[in-house]
N, CA, C and O atoms as a printed pandas DataFrame, in Angstrom:
     atom_number atom_name residue_name chain_id  residue_number  x_coord  y_coord  z_coord
0              1         N          MET        A               1    3.038   14.887   19.659
1              2        CA          MET        A               1    3.751   13.894   19.895
2              3         C          MET        A               1    3.064   12.876   21.270
3              4         O          MET        A               1    2.186   13.440   21.922
4              5         N          ASN        A               2    3.341   11.827   21.581
5              6        CA          ASN        A               2    2.815   11.020   22.718
6              7         C          ASN        A               2    4.321   10.987   23.766
7              8         O          ASN        A               2    5.024   10.066   24.182
8              9         N          GLY        A               3    4.351   12.074   23.876
9             10        CA          GLY        A               3    5.370   12.301   25.091
10            11         C          GLY        A               3    6.804   12.062   24.564
11            12         O          GLY        A               3    7.135   12.447   23.442
12            13         N          ASN        A               4    7.901   11.223   25.654
13            14        CA          ASN        A               4    8.745   10.828   25.185
14            15         C          ASN        A               4    8.852    9.369   24.806
15            16         O          ASN        A               4    9.861    8.934   24.251
16            17         N          GLN        A               5    7.809    8.611   25.108
17            18        CA          GLN        A               5    7.814    7.250   24.821
18            19         C          GLN        A               5    8.098    7.231   23.235
19            20         O          GLN        A               5    7.924    8.021   22.307
20            21         N          ALA        A               6    8.724    5.679   23.418
21            22        CA          ALA        A               6    8.985    5.118   22.094
22            23         C          ALA        A               6    7.843    4.043   21.936
23            24         O          ALA        A               6    7.084    3.556   22.775
24            25         N          VAL        A               7    7.960    3.859   20.731
25            26        CA          VAL        A               7    6.946    2.522   20.154
26            27         C          VAL        A               7    7.644    2.125   18.972
27            28         O          VAL        A               7    8.318    2.707   18.122
28            29         N          ARG        A               8    7.186    0.684   19.235
29            30        CA          ARG        A               8    7.665   -0.206   18.223
30            31         C          ARG        A               8    7.428   -0.099   16.656
31            32         O          ARG        A               8    6.296   -0.233   16.191
32            33         N          ILE        A               9    8.304    0.097   16.028
33            34        CA          ILE        A               9    8.057    0.098   14.135
34            35         C          ILE        A               9    6.369   -0.762   14.205
35            36         O          ILE        A               9    5.332   -0.110   14.334
36            37         N          ASP        A              10    6.389   -2.090   14.107
37            38        CA          ASP        A              10    5.497   -2.871   13.988
38            39         C          ASP        A              10    4.279   -2.260   14.504
39            40         O          ASP        A              10    3.334   -1.980   13.767
40            41         N          LYS        A              11    4.286   -2.123   15.325
41            42        CA          LYS        A              11    2.891   -1.308   16.020
42            43         C          LYS        A              11    2.449    0.059   15.337
43            44         O          LYS        A              11    1.309    0.299   14.940
44            45         N          TYR        A              12    3.501    0.880   15.271
45            46        CA          TYR        A              12    3.545    2.481   14.503
46            47         C          TYR        A              12    2.715    2.072   13.170
47            48         O          TYR        A              12    1.624    2.530   12.832
48            49         N          LEU        A              13    3.533    1.055   12.464
49            50        CA          LEU        A              13    2.947    0.884   11.293
50            51         C          LEU        A              13    1.530    0.290   11.021
51            52         O          LEU        A              13    0.816    0.615   10.072
52            53         N          TRP        A              14    1.264   -0.503   11.853
53            54        CA          TRP        A              14   -0.294   -0.816   12.039
54            55         C          TRP        A              14   -1.337    0.224   12.357
55            56         O          TRP        A              14   -2.437    0.411   11.836
56            57         N          ALA        A              15   -0.600    0.989   13.542
57            58        CA          ALA        A              15   -1.738    2.115   13.891
58            59         C          ALA        A              15   -1.710    2.858   13.139
59            60         O          ALA        A              15   -2.739    3.529   13.054
60            61         N          VAL        A              16   -0.857    3.108   12.410
61            62        CA          VAL        A              16   -1.194    4.662   11.224
62            63         C          VAL        A              16   -1.816    4.132    9.838
63            64         O          VAL        A              16   -1.990    4.841    8.847
64            65         N          ARG        A              17   -2.124    2.755    9.940
65            66        CA          ARG        A              17   -2.930    1.995    8.755
66            67         C          ARG        A              17   -1.951    1.799    7.472
67            68         O          ARG        A              17   -2.506    1.547    6.403
68            69         N          ILE        A              18   -0.635    1.891    7.500
69            70        CA          ILE        A              18    0.310    1.459    6.599
70            71         C          ILE        A              18   -0.193   -0.116    6.377
71            72         O          ILE        A              18   -0.380   -0.524    5.231
72            73         N          TYR        A              19   -0.415   -1.031    7.602
73            74        CA          TYR        A              19   -0.592   -2.359    7.073
74            75         C          TYR        A              19   -1.753   -2.733    7.890
75            76         O          TYR        A              19   -2.015   -2.237    8.986
76            77         N          LYS        A              20   -2.476   -3.699    7.248
77            78        CA          LYS        A              20   -3.783   -3.802    7.986
78            79         C          LYS        A              20   -3.752   -4.666    8.999
79            80         O          LYS        A              20   -4.810   -4.658    9.629
80            81         N          THR        A              21   -2.905   -5.451    9.425
81            82        CA          THR        A              21   -2.502   -6.185   10.983
82            83         C          THR        A              21   -1.353   -6.113   11.310
83            84         O          THR        A              21   -0.452   -6.197   10.475
84            85         N          ARG        A              22   -1.134   -5.948   12.563
85            86        CA          ARG        A              22   -0.065   -5.664   13.150
86            87         C          ARG        A              22    1.195   -6.832   12.868
87            88         O          ARG        A              22    2.389   -6.576   13.027
88            89         N          SER        A              23    0.638   -8.198   12.404
89            90        CA          SER        A              23    1.466   -9.568   11.882
90            91         C          SER        A              23    1.967   -9.048   10.948
91            92         O          SER        A              23    3.197   -8.982   10.940
92            93         N          GLN        A              24    1.152   -8.455    9.749
93            94        CA          GLN        A              24    1.596   -7.947    8.494
94            95         C          GLN        A              24    2.956   -7.280    8.569
95            96         O          GLN        A              24    3.991   -7.707    8.057
96            97         N          ALA        A              25    2.822   -6.290    9.204
97            98        CA          ALA        A              25    3.994   -5.528    9.404
98            99         C          ALA        A              25    5.163   -5.953   10.025
99           100         O          ALA        A              25    6.329   -5.782    9.668
100          101         N          SER        A              26    4.598   -6.676   11.247
101          102        CA          SER        A              26    6.193   -7.683   11.700
102          103         C          SER        A              26    6.844   -8.604   10.699
103          104         O          SER        A              26    8.018   -8.972   10.653
104          105         N          GLU        A              27    5.754   -8.920    9.847
105          106        CA          GLU        A              27    6.403  -10.126    8.610
106          107         C          GLU        A              27    7.426   -9.235    8.093
107          108         O          GLU        A              27    8.648   -9.283    8.235
108          109         N          GLU        A              28    6.484   -8.182    7.288
109          110        CA          GLU        A              28    7.340   -7.358    6.513
110          111         C          GLU        A              28    8.655   -6.661    6.865
111          112         O          GLU        A              28    9.485   -6.324    6.021
112          113         N          CYS        A              29    8.776   -6.471    8.216
113          114        CA          CYS        A              29   10.035   -6.025    8.833
114          115         C          CYS        A              29   10.982   -7.283    8.801
115          116         O          CYS        A              29   12.137   -7.188    8.385
116          117         N          ARG        A              30   10.468   -8.415    9.239
117          118        CA          ARG        A              30   11.524   -9.490    8.837
118          119         C          ARG        A              30   11.737   -9.808    7.483
119          120         O          ARG        A              30   12.631  -10.636    7.306
120          121         N          LYS        A              31   11.246   -9.443    6.618
121          122        CA          LYS        A              31   11.687   -9.463    5.072
122          123         C          LYS        A              31   12.652   -8.363    4.768
123          124         O          LYS        A              31   13.374   -8.268    3.775
124          125         N          GLY        A              32   12.572   -7.741    5.545
125          126        CA          GLY        A              32   13.718   -6.436    5.210
126          127         C          GLY        A              32   13.073   -5.519    4.220
127          128         O          GLY        A              32   13.741   -5.035    3.306
128          129         N          ARG        A              33   11.629   -5.229    4.385
129          130        CA          ARG        A              33   10.945   -3.973    3.495
130          131         C          ARG        A              33   10.694   -2.949    4.313
131          132         O          ARG        A              33    9.992   -1.996    3.974
132          133         N          ILE        A              34   11.311   -3.080    5.588
133          134        CA          ILE        A              34   11.059   -1.744    6.293
134          135         C          ILE        A              34   12.388   -0.988    6.534
135          136         O          ILE        A              34   13.182   -1.762    7.070
136          137         N          LEU        A              35   12.724   -0.216    6.410
137          138        CA          LEU        A              35   13.932    0.960    6.178
138          139         C          LEU        A              35   13.347    2.011    7.536
139          140         O          LEU        A              35   12.195    2.445    7.530
140          141         N          ILE        A              36   14.244    2.291    8.555
141          142        CA          ILE        A              36   14.167    3.248    9.035
142          143         C          ILE        A              36   15.769    3.900    9.029
143          144         O          ILE        A              36   16.754    3.220    9.317
144          145         N          ASN        A              37   15.826    5.417    8.625
145          146        CA          ASN        A              37   16.501    5.970    8.436
146          147         C          ASN        A              37   17.549    4.970    7.746
147          148         O          ASN        A              37   18.554    4.476    8.258
148          149         N          ASP        A              38   16.901    4.755    6.072
149          150        CA          ASP        A              38   18.062    3.529    5.550
150          151         C          ASP        A              38   18.782    2.376    5.999
151          152         O          ASP        A              38   19.663    1.685    5.486
152          153         N          VAL        A              39   18.062    2.345    7.295
153          154        CA          VAL        A              39   18.407    0.965    8.129
154          155         C          VAL        A              39   17.702    0.060    8.040
155          156         O          VAL        A              39   16.549    0.385    8.321
156          157         N          ALA        A              40   17.877   -1.613    7.616
157          158        CA          ALA        A              40   17.051   -2.450    7.911
158          159         C          ALA        A              40   16.216   -2.494    9.465
159          160         O          ALA        A              40   16.778   -2.644   10.550
160          161         N          ALA        A              41   15.014   -2.355    9.284
161          162        CA          ALA        A              41   14.539   -2.451   10.972
162          163         C          ALA        A              41   13.778   -4.012   11.213
163          164         O          ALA        A              41   13.152   -4.593   10.327
164          165         N          ARG        A              42   13.972   -4.501   12.517
165          166        CA          ARG        A              42   13.093   -5.755   12.961
166          167         C          ARG        A              42   12.203   -5.319   13.550
167          168         O          ARG        A              42   12.276   -4.272   14.194
168          169         N          PRO        A              43   11.006   -6.153   13.435
169          170        CA          PRO        A              43    9.557   -5.493   14.074
170          171         C          PRO        A              43    9.926   -5.024   15.782
171          172         O          PRO        A              43    9.130   -4.162   16.156
172          173         N          SER        A              44   10.847   -5.375   16.750
173          174        CA          SER        A              44   11.228   -5.134   17.744
174          175         C          SER        A              44   11.745   -3.438   17.868
175          176         O          SER        A              44   11.755   -2.879   18.965
176          177         N          LYS        A              45   12.043   -2.931   16.960
177          178        CA          LYS        A              45   13.001   -1.603   16.531
178          179         C          LYS        A              45   12.219   -0.294   16.903
179          180         O          LYS        A              45   11.313    0.095   16.166
180          181         N          THR        A              46   12.556    0.370   18.016
181          182        CA          THR        A              46   11.613    1.328   18.212
182          183         C          THR        A              46   11.913    2.889   17.669
183          184         O          THR        A              46   13.023    3.410   17.562
184          185         N          ILE        A              47   10.673    3.458   17.373
185          186        CA          ILE        A              47   10.975    4.689   17.176
186          187         C          ILE        A              47   10.790    6.039   17.822
187          188         O          ILE        A              47    9.696    6.201   18.361
188          189         N          ASN        A              48   11.559    6.938   17.868
189          190        CA          ASN        A              48   11.229    7.975   18.825
190          191         C          ASN        A              48   10.474    9.432   18.177
191          192         O          ASN        A              48    9.888   10.242   18.895
192          193         N          GLY        A              49   10.610    9.557   16.811
193          194        CA          GLY        A              49   10.041   10.649   16.230
194          195         C          GLY        A              49   10.718   11.450   15.283
195          196         O          GLY        A              49   11.889   11.502   15.660
196          197         N          ASP        A              50   10.576   12.085   14.268
197          198        CA          ASP        A              50   11.621   12.960   13.553
198          199         C          ASP        A              50   12.347   11.603   12.769
199          200         O          ASP        A              50   13.577   11.631   12.739
200          201         N          GLU        A              51   11.703   10.484   12.168
201          202        CA          GLU        A              51   12.442    9.421   11.318
202          203         C          GLU        A              51   11.807    9.355   10.246
203          204         O          GLU        A              51   10.624    9.697   10.228
204          205         N          THR        A              52   12.527    8.844    8.968
205          206        CA          THR        A              52   12.193    8.676    8.095
206          207         C          THR        A              52   11.882    7.045    7.486
207          208         O          THR        A              52   12.833    6.300    7.247
208          209         N          ILE        A              53   10.294    6.553    7.248
209          210        CA          ILE        A              53   10.656    5.022    7.240
210          211         C          ILE        A              53   10.108    4.742    5.474
211          212         O          ILE        A              53    9.250    5.238    4.743
212          213         N          THR        A              54   10.971    3.858    5.370
213          214        CA          THR        A              54   10.831    3.570    4.072
214          215         C          THR        A              54   10.229    2.280    4.066
215          216         O          THR        A              54   10.724    1.282    4.589
216          217         N          VAL        A              55    8.737    2.352    3.229
217          218        CA          VAL        A              55    8.136    0.688    3.110
218          219         C          VAL        A              55    8.314    0.515    1.487
219          220         O          VAL        A              55    8.279    1.351    0.583
220          221         N          ARG        A              56    8.486   -0.679    1.481
221          222        CA          ARG        A              56    8.451   -1.486    0.022
222          223         C          ARG        A              56    7.393   -2.252    0.073
223          224         O          ARG        A              56    7.334   -3.221    0.830
224          225         N          LYS        A              57    6.263   -1.838   -0.875
225          226        CA          LYS        A              57    5.355   -2.636   -1.334
226          227         C          LYS        A              57    5.267   -2.784   -2.795
227          228         O          LYS        A              57    4.753   -2.015   -3.607
228          229         N          PRO        A              58    5.908   -4.003   -2.998
229          230        CA          PRO        A              58    6.135   -3.945   -4.362
230          231         C          PRO        A              58    4.989   -3.536   -5.213
231          232         O          PRO        A              58    3.860   -3.792   -4.794
232          233         N          PRO        A              59    5.099   -3.078   -6.079
233          234        CA          PRO        A              59    6.142   -2.415   -7.195
234          235         C          PRO        A              59    6.486   -1.029   -6.688
235          236         O          PRO        A              59    7.329   -0.368   -7.293
236          237         N          VAL        A              60    5.939   -0.600   -5.714
237          238        CA          VAL        A              60    6.042    0.699   -4.860
238          239         C          VAL        A              60    6.883    0.816   -3.785
239          240         O          VAL        A              60    6.834   -0.003   -2.867
240          241         N          THR        A              61    7.778    1.891   -3.789
241          242        CA          THR        A              61    8.744    2.377   -2.148
242          243         C          THR        A              61    7.909    3.084   -1.976
243          244         O          THR        A              61    7.537    3.665   -2.996
244          245         N          TYR        A              62    7.192    3.421   -0.712
245          246        CA          TYR        A              62    6.733    4.644    0.204
246          247         C          TYR        A              62    7.524    4.847    0.835
247          248         O          TYR        A              62    8.095    3.927    1.421
248          249         N          ILE        A              63    7.961    6.368    1.011
249          250        CA          ILE        A              63    8.513    6.963    2.036
250          251         C          ILE        A              63    7.707    7.508    2.935
251          252         O          ILE        A              63    6.670    7.897    2.398
252          253         N          TYR        A              64    7.753    7.738    4.305
253          254        CA          TYR        A              64    6.951    8.278    5.043
254          255         C          TYR        A              64    7.946    9.070    6.173
255          256         O          TYR        A              64    8.937    8.495    6.622
256          257         N          LYS        A              65    7.606   10.343    6.554
257          258        CA          LYS        A              65    8.321   10.899    7.870
258          259         C          LYS        A              65    7.364   10.806    9.069
259          260         O          LYS        A              65    6.199   11.199    9.009
260          261         N          VAL        A              66    7.831   10.353    9.979
261          262        CA          VAL        A              66    6.894   10.619   11.347
262          263         C          VAL        A              66    7.063   11.906   12.141
263          264         O          VAL        A              66    8.018   12.553   12.571
264          265         N          THR        A              67    5.560   12.020   12.156
265          266        CA          THR        A              67    5.509   13.139   12.753
266          267         C          THR        A              67    5.068   13.339   14.015
267          268         O          THR        A              67    5.128   14.374   14.678
268          269         N          GLY        A              68    4.607   12.250   14.315
269          270        CA          GLY        A              68    3.790   12.167   16.065
270          271         C          GLY        A              68    4.098   10.686   16.455
271          272         O          GLY        A              68    4.552   10.022   15.523
272          273         N          LEU        A              69    3.974   10.164   17.407
273          274        CA          LEU        A              69    3.628    8.505   17.827
274          275         C          LEU        A              69    2.820    8.341   18.026
275          276         O          LEU        A              69    2.186    9.394   18.082
276          277         N          ILE        A              70    2.077    7.264   18.289
277          278        CA          ILE        A              70    0.706    6.630   18.404
278          279         C          ILE        A              70    1.016    5.171   18.576
279          280         O          ILE        A              70    1.986    4.638   18.036
280          281         N          GLN        A              71   -0.063    4.382   19.546
281          282        CA          GLN        A              71    0.356    3.234   19.703
282          283         C          GLN        A              71   -0.668    2.320   19.892
283          284         O          GLN        A              71   -0.462    1.183   20.316
284          285         N          ASN        A              72   -2.198    2.928   19.483
285          286        CA          ASN        A              72   -3.237    2.566   19.654
286          287         C          ASN        A              72   -3.798    2.885   17.687
287          288         O          ASN        A              72   -3.496    3.956   17.160
288          289         N          ARG        A              73   -4.504    1.907   16.973
289          290        CA          ARG        A              73   -4.943    1.972   15.887
290          291         C          ARG        A              73   -6.098    3.259   15.952
291          292         O          ARG        A              73   -6.813    3.434   16.938
292          293         N          VAL        A              74   -6.145    4.138   14.699
293          294        CA          VAL        A              74   -7.009    4.829   15.144
294          295         C          VAL        A              74   -7.467    5.192   13.497
295          296         O          VAL        A              74   -6.829    4.755   12.539
296          297         N          SER        A              75   -8.882    6.211   13.342
297          298        CA          SER        A              75   -9.284    5.992   11.843
298          299         C          SER        A              75   -8.369    6.852   11.118
299          300         O          SER        A              75   -7.480    7.496   11.676
300          301         N          ALA        A              76   -8.569    6.857   10.006
301          302        CA          ALA        A              76   -7.419    6.970    8.402
302          303         C          ALA        A              76   -7.525    8.227    8.876
303          304         O          ALA        A              76   -6.437    8.473    9.396
304          305         N          LYS        A              77   -8.507    9.504    9.021
305          306        CA          LYS        A              77   -8.564   10.760    9.255
306          307         C          LYS        A              77   -7.514   11.162    9.907
307          308         O          LYS        A              77   -6.592   11.855    9.477
308          309         N          ILE        A              78   -7.725   10.517   11.441
309          310        CA          ILE        A              78   -6.683   11.118   12.161
310          311         C          ILE        A              78   -5.213   10.375   12.305
311          312         O          ILE        A              78   -4.453   10.694   13.219
312          313         N          ALA        A              79   -4.938    9.569   11.535
313          314        CA          ALA        A              79   -3.733    8.758   11.409
314          315         C          ALA        A              79   -3.004    9.268   10.587
315          316         O          ALA        A              79   -1.817    8.942   10.617
316          317         N          VAL        A              80   -3.438   10.176    9.644
317          318        CA          VAL        A              80   -2.628   10.848    8.582
318          319         C          VAL        A              80   -1.460   12.165    9.416
319          320         O          VAL        A              80   -0.455   12.740    8.998
320          321         N          ASN        A              81   -2.277   12.232   10.848
321          322        CA          ASN        A              81   -1.594   13.558   11.348
322          323         C          ASN        A              81   -0.275   12.754   12.076
323          324         O          ASN        A              81    0.471   13.404   12.807
324          325         N          TYR        A              82   -0.095   11.681   11.896
325          326        CA          TYR        A              82    1.178   10.904   12.670
326          327         C          TYR        A              82    2.278   10.918   11.880
327          328         O          TYR        A              82    3.451   10.735   12.206
328          329         N          TYR        A              83    1.781   11.164   10.747
329          330        CA          TYR        A              83    3.208   10.985    9.340
330          331         C          TYR        A              83    3.079   11.604    8.238
331          332         O          TYR        A              83    2.000   11.594    7.645
332          333         N          GLN        A              84    4.188   12.270    7.754
333          334        CA          GLN        A              84    4.147   12.951    6.396
334          335         C          GLN        A              84    4.630   11.877    5.056
335          336         O          GLN        A              84    5.687   11.246    5.083
336          337         N          ASP        A              85    3.805   11.829    4.100
337          338        CA          ASP        A              85    3.788   11.207    2.991
338          339         C          ASP        A              85    4.845   11.521    1.908
339          340         O          ASP        A              85    4.304   11.966    0.896
340          341         N          LEU        A              86    6.333   11.415    1.805
341          342        CA          LEU        A              86    7.323   12.022    1.018
342          343         C          LEU        A              86    7.510   11.207   -0.286
343          344         O          LEU        A              86    8.487   11.266   -1.033
344          345         N          THR        A              87    6.194   10.287   -0.459
345          346        CA          THR        A              87    6.631    9.156   -1.625
346          347         C          THR        A              87    6.466   10.235   -2.805
347          348         O          THR        A              87    5.489   10.973   -2.932
348          349         N          PRO        A              88    7.642   10.197   -3.684
349          350        CA          PRO        A              88    7.425   10.815   -5.056
350          351         C          PRO        A              88    6.441   10.188   -6.124
351          352         O          PRO        A              88    6.194    8.991   -6.272
352          353         N          GLU        A              89    5.972   11.183   -6.785
353          354        CA          GLU        A              89    4.825   11.073   -7.628
354          355         C          GLU        A              89    5.419    9.744   -8.769
355          356         O          GLU        A              89    4.661    8.838   -9.116
356          357         N          ASN        A              90    6.408    9.806   -9.094
357          358        CA          ASN        A              90    6.860    8.630   -9.984
358          359         C          ASN        A              90    6.477    7.305   -9.437
359          360         O          ASN        A              90    5.840    6.496  -10.111
360          361         N          GLU        A              91    6.820    7.101   -8.350
361          362        CA          GLU        A              91    6.588    5.815   -7.801
362          363         C          GLU        A              91    4.757    5.638   -7.430
363          364         O          GLU        A              91    4.320    4.489   -7.488
364          365         N          LYS        A              92    3.948    6.571   -7.132
365          366        CA          LYS        A              92    2.861    6.340   -6.987
366          367         C          LYS        A              92    2.392    5.904   -8.352
367          368         O          LYS        A              92    1.396    5.182   -8.409
368          369         N          ALA        A              93    3.090    6.320   -9.599
369          370        CA          ALA        A              93    2.518    6.151  -10.916
370          371         C          ALA        A              93    2.591    4.866  -11.208
371          372         O          ALA        A              93    1.788    4.293  -11.944
372          373         N          LYS        A              94    3.620    4.299  -10.612
373          374        CA          LYS        A              94    3.866    2.633  -10.895
374          375         C          LYS        A              94    2.513    2.016  -10.711
375          376         O          LYS        A              94    2.297    1.170  -11.578
376          377         N          LEU        A              95    1.442    2.188   -9.774
377          378        CA          LEU        A              95    0.175    1.725   -9.697
378          379         C          LEU        A              95   -0.810    1.507  -10.603
379          380         O          LEU        A              95   -1.579    0.556  -10.742
380          381         N          ASP        A              96   -0.636    2.840  -11.388
381          382        CA          ASP        A              96   -1.633    3.023  -12.534
382          383         C          ASP        A              96   -0.951    2.584  -13.854
383          384         O          ASP        A              96   -1.544    2.488  -14.929
384          385         N          ILE        A              97    0.127    2.375  -13.688
385          386        CA          ILE        A              97    0.708    1.187  -14.969
386          387         C          ILE        A              97    0.193    0.134  -15.478
387          388         O          ILE        A              97    0.297   -0.213  -16.654
388          389         N          ARG        A              98   -0.652   -0.680  -14.221
389          390        CA          ARG        A              98   -1.314   -1.940  -14.843
390          391         C          ARG        A              98   -2.517   -1.751  -15.604
391          392         O          ARG        A              98   -3.690   -1.954  -15.292
392          393         N          GLN        A              99   -1.877   -1.222  -16.910
393          394        CA          GLN        A              99   -2.754   -1.287  -17.926
394          395         C          GLN        A              99   -3.120   -2.769  -18.156
395          396         O          GLN        A              99   -2.555   -3.766  -17.707
396          397         N          PRO        A             100   -4.274   -2.671  -19.017
397          398        CA          PRO        A             100   -5.053   -3.999  -19.552
398          399         C          PRO        A             100   -4.290   -4.355  -20.866
399          400         O          PRO        A             100   -3.882   -3.500  -21.651
400          401         N          LEU        A             101   -4.150   -5.585  -21.015
401          402        CA          LEU        A             101   -3.380   -6.344  -22.178
402          403         C          LEU        A             101   -4.350   -6.644  -23.118
403          404         O          LEU        A             101   -4.040   -6.883  -24.285
404          405         N          PHE        A             102   -5.998   -6.662  -22.555
405          406        CA          PHE        A             102   -7.257   -7.078  -23.853
406          407         C          PHE        A             102   -7.959   -5.943  -23.460
407          408         O          PHE        A             102   -7.735   -5.205  -22.501
408          409         N          PRO        A             103   -9.074   -5.865  -24.534
409          410        CA          PRO        A             103  -10.122   -4.965  -24.569
410          411         C          PRO        A             103  -11.046   -5.276  -23.726
411          412         O          PRO        A             103  -11.907   -4.397  -23.717
412          413         N          GLY        A             104  -11.320   -6.326  -22.842
413          414        CA          GLY        A             104  -12.447   -6.728  -21.805
414          415         C          GLY        A             104  -12.006   -5.661  -20.572
415          416         O          GLY        A             104  -12.966   -5.262  -19.912
416          417         N          TYR        A             105  -11.090   -5.306  -20.297
417          418        CA          TYR        A             105  -10.611   -4.820  -19.157
418          419         C          TYR        A             105  -11.761   -3.607  -18.724
419          420         O          TYR        A             105  -12.226   -2.858  -19.584
420          421         N          ARG        A             106  -11.986   -3.556  -17.889
421          422        CA          ARG        A             106  -12.870   -2.452  -17.293
422          423         C          ARG        A             106  -12.407   -1.974  -16.008
423          424         O          ARG        A             106  -11.993   -2.592  -15.027
424          425         N          LYS        A             107  -12.577   -0.663  -16.240
425          426        CA          LYS        A             107  -11.786    0.444  -14.926
426          427         C          LYS        A             107  -12.632    0.002  -13.388
427          428         O          LYS        A             107  -13.716   -0.571  -13.275
428          429         N          LYS        A             108  -11.921    0.384  -12.558
429          430        CA          LYS        A             108  -12.567   -0.128  -11.122
430          431         C          LYS        A             108  -13.742    0.847  -10.937
431          432         O          LYS        A             108  -13.732    1.925  -11.530
432          433         N          GLY        A             109  -14.773    0.485  -10.112
433          434        CA          GLY        A             109  -15.692    1.252   -9.989
434          435         C          GLY        A             109  -17.022    1.473  -11.184
435          436         O          GLY        A             109  -18.048    2.118  -10.970
436          437         N          THR        A             110  -16.677    0.762  -12.435
437          438        CA          THR        A             110  -17.456    1.130  -13.387
438          439         C          THR        A             110  -18.557    0.297  -13.149
439          440         O          THR        A             110  -19.505    0.895  -13.659
440          441         N          GLY        A             111  -19.004   -0.861  -12.607
441          442        CA          GLY        A             111  -20.177   -1.667  -12.213
442          443         C          GLY        A             111  -19.736   -3.080  -12.704
443          444         O          GLY        A             111  -18.568   -3.429  -12.877
444          445         N          ARG        A             112  -20.829   -3.825  -12.898
445          446        CA          ARG        A             112  -20.856   -4.839  -13.550
446          447         C          ARG        A             112  -21.071   -4.527  -15.483
447          448         O          ARG        A             112  -21.798   -3.654  -15.957
448          449         N          PRO        A             113  -20.307   -5.405  -16.196
449          450        CA          PRO        A             113  -20.597   -5.453  -17.167
450          451         C          PRO        A             113  -22.305   -5.674  -17.797
451          452         O          PRO        A             113  -23.076   -6.527  -17.358
452          453         N          THR        A             114  -22.618   -4.724  -18.865
453          454        CA          THR        A             114  -23.971   -4.979  -19.453
454          455         C          THR        A             114  -23.806   -6.715  -20.505
455          456         O          THR        A             114  -22.771   -7.231  -20.927
456          457         N          LYS        A             115  -25.029   -7.131  -20.620
457          458        CA          LYS        A             115  -25.174   -8.463  -21.437
458          459         C          LYS        A             115  -24.349   -8.138  -22.686
459          460         O          LYS        A             115  -23.743   -9.119  -23.117
460          461         N          LYS        A             116  -24.162   -6.917  -23.425
461          462        CA          LYS        A             116  -23.471   -6.830  -24.767
462          463         C          LYS        A             116  -22.129   -6.792  -24.309
463          464         O          LYS        A             116  -21.441   -7.614  -24.916
464          465         N          GLU        A             117  -21.470   -6.101  -23.412
465          466        CA          GLU        A             117  -19.962   -5.764  -23.162
466          467         C          GLU        A             117  -19.695   -7.193  -22.547
467          468         O          GLU        A             117  -18.486   -7.333  -22.364
468          469         N          ARG        A             118  -20.478   -8.379  -22.142
469          470        CA          ARG        A             118  -20.080   -9.417  -21.572
470          471         C          ARG        A             118  -19.654  -10.148  -22.578
471          472         O          ARG        A             118  -18.713  -10.941  -22.538
472          473         N          ARG        A             119  -20.425   -9.862  -23.615
473          474        CA          ARG        A             119  -20.007  -10.917  -24.937
474          475         C          ARG        A             119  -18.952  -10.431  -25.665
475          476         O          ARG        A             119  -18.185  -11.160  -26.295
476          477         N          THR        A             120  -18.862   -9.061  -25.603
477          478        CA          THR        A             120  -17.687   -8.384  -26.049
478          479         C          THR        A             120  -16.263   -9.251  -25.189
479          480         O          THR        A             120  -15.273   -9.711  -25.758
480          481         N          ILE        A             121  -16.467   -9.271  -24.141
481          482        CA          ILE        A             121  -15.339   -9.481  -23.235
482          483         C          ILE        A             121  -15.004  -11.188  -23.368
483          484         O          ILE        A             121  -13.854  -11.602  -23.216
484          485         N          ASP        A             122  -16.073  -12.039  -23.647
485          486        CA          ASP        A             122  -16.036  -13.222  -23.610
486          487         C          ASP        A             122  -15.790  -13.589  -25.312
487          488         O          ASP        A             122  -15.911  -14.741  -25.728
488          489         N          LYS        A             123  -15.544  -12.791  -25.925
489          490        CA          LYS        A             123  -15.515  -12.870  -27.249
490          491         C          LYS        A             123  -13.866  -12.681  -27.863
491          492         O          LYS        A             123  -13.255  -13.259  -28.762
492          493         N          TRP        A             124  -13.545  -11.732  -27.036
493          494        CA          TRP        A             124  -11.950  -11.571  -27.003
494          495         C          TRP        A             124  -11.244  -12.327  -26.017
495          496         O          TRP        A             124  -10.035  -12.348  -26.251
496          497         N          THR        A             125  -11.616  -13.004  -24.913
497          498        CA          THR        A             125  -10.960  -13.755  -23.817
498          499         C          THR        A             125  -10.704  -15.316  -24.159
499          500         O          THR        A             125   -9.643  -15.906  -23.952
500          501         N          SER        A             126  -12.002  -15.932  -24.783
501          502        CA          SER        A             126  -12.033  -16.972  -25.288
502          503         C          SER        A             126  -11.610  -17.233  -26.722
503          504         O          SER        A             126  -11.314  -18.423  -26.836
504          505         N          GLY        A             127  -11.499  -16.699  -27.629
505          506        CA          GLY        A             127  -10.641  -16.765  -28.944
506          507         C          GLY        A             127  -11.854  -17.029  -30.179
507          508         O          GLY        A             127  -11.725  -17.239  -31.385
508          509         N          TYR        A             128  -12.972  -16.928  -29.379
509          510        CA          TYR        A             128  -14.402  -16.715  -30.502
510          511         C          TYR        A             128  -14.320  -15.840  -31.317
511          512         O          TYR        A             128  -14.067  -14.687  -30.969
512          513         N          ASP        A             129  -14.536  -16.218  -32.722
513          514        CA          ASP        A             129  -14.407  -15.251  -33.979
514          515         C          ASP        A             129  -15.954  -15.576  -34.598
515          516         O          ASP        A             129  -16.756  -16.349  -34.075
516          517         N          ASP        A             130  -16.166  -14.834  -35.781
517          518        CA          ASP        A             130  -17.473  -14.830  -36.073
518          519         C          ASP        A             130  -17.903  -15.865  -36.653
519          520         O          ASP        A             130  -19.093  -15.937  -36.961
520          521         N          GLN        A             131  -17.091  -16.801  -36.900
521          522        CA          GLN        A             131  -17.498  -17.944  -37.830
522          523         C          GLN        A             131  -17.939  -19.035  -36.265
523          524         O          GLN        A             131  -18.399  -20.119  -36.621
524          525         N          GLY        A             132  -17.865  -18.897  -34.978
525          526        CA          GLY        A             132  -18.082  -19.924  -34.318
526          527         C          GLY        A             132  -16.782  -20.293  -33.409
527          528         O          GLY        A             132  -15.872  -19.472  -33.290
528          529         N          TRP        A             133  -16.749  -21.250  -32.931
529          530        CA          TRP        A             133  -15.489  -21.577  -32.145
530          531         C          TRP        A             133  -14.376  -22.077  -32.933
531          532         O          TRP        A             133  -13.313  -22.369  -32.385
């Protein structure tokens, strides 16, 4: 813990890499998507530690427990030491639900489609049939 110092919630969310920028964290607080101990938090709200933070990033609601305070942004490996992820698995599974609705869907990380795969994707997306257009 960083002594008895309190840290602004927007700065903490940015420092532990829950949001990419501090302004994004502030904006989410203003929208009411950040809850501290089930109470809506403004960007200037300070946290002291051992508090539960609920972050709504539709479609998922993340729950974090503060285990340490930090004011400056650090690497992701170090940042995980300052919070505990309490998000249920069924919430995280919502991210995997984004299943494709068409056969041309490719999983992330599979690289570029081959020429044959590209033709198949074009066939399904453009309504192309065996007779032509």
